[in-house]
N, C-alpha and C positions, 0 to 999 in steps of 0.2 A: 503493499500500499504505500503510495507517494504521500510525503508530508511536505508543507511549507518549511523552508530551512534557510537560515539566515547565514550560514558559512559556506554555501555552495552558489556559484555564480548563477546558475539557472533558477535559483530560488526553491528548488525541489529536491527532495532527496528520499532514500530509503534507509532505515536502520538496519545494519546487518548484525550488530552486536550491542546490546544495552548494558546498563550498570549491573554490577552484582554478578549473580551466577556462581558455578563451582570454582571459578578462578578469581573470584572478587574483582571483577573487571571495573576499572575505575574512570570510565570515559564512554562516549558513544562513538561506535564505528559506522561511518555513512558512505554511501556511494550516491551517485546521481539518480535521478528518476529513471526507472526501468534498468536499474543496475548498470548504469553507464559512468565513465569517468567524466569529472567536471572539475573545474578550477576551484580551488578553495579560496575564500574571501575573509576578511576580517569582519566579525559581527559587530564591532564598534570601534571608535577611534581609540589610538593608543600608540605606545612606543615599543618597537622590537627589542626585547631583551636577549633573545638567543635566535639565531638562523643557521641551521645545520644542513649542509648538502654533501653527498658523497658516501652516505651509508644506506645500504639495503637493510630491509628488516631481517633481523637474526644475524647481522655481521658487525663486527667491530667489538670494542670492550668499553666498559664503564656503565653507568647507570642510565645512559640515554640510548644505547644502542637498540633497544626494543621499538623505540619510535621510528627508526629509519630516519628520512630527512624530515626536519620539523621546523616550525617557527614558535616562539613562545613571545606572547605579547602582554605588557601591563597596560590595561585599558584605563581610560580617563577615569572611570568610576571606581578604581581600585582593584578591580578583578583581574586576575591573570588566566589567561587561556593557552593552551597549548595545541597547536594544529599540526597533527603527526601523520606519518606514513604518506608524505608527499613525495611526488616523482622528482622534484627538486625545490628548493626554496627561492623565491623570487624578490626578496627583500633582504636587508642586511641590518646588523645590529645598530642600533641608535636611529635607525629611520623612524619618522612618524607616518603611521598609516592612518587612512580614514575608513569609515565604514564602507564595507563593498569592495575596497581595494584588494587586488589580487595578491595572495602570499605565497602561491605555489600550485 
C-alpha cells in the first residue's frame, strides 16, 4: 500500500520494514511507490552533520557500516535524522539543506 512520504522525492513510498520486531529495528525502511527507487530528500531544513559515501551495506568497519552510504542532519527544530542505505550522498558536512532538497 502506497503512503504519503516526506522523505522521497515523489512524495509516496512503501514501508518495507517498520520499527521493532525480532531484531528491534530502530527506523523505517522505505522504497518508492510500487517498490521503485527514488531520490531521498530532507523532510525539514537543517545542517548536514555527517555525509558518508563509499560503503555498501555490510561492508567496512565501525558503528556506521550497517547504514551503507548515509546522511545525518540536525534539523532546525532540534531533531536529528539519519537517511541511510543511499546509493550515494549528494551533500557534504556543514551544508545547509532545505525541506525537499535531494540528499542522495
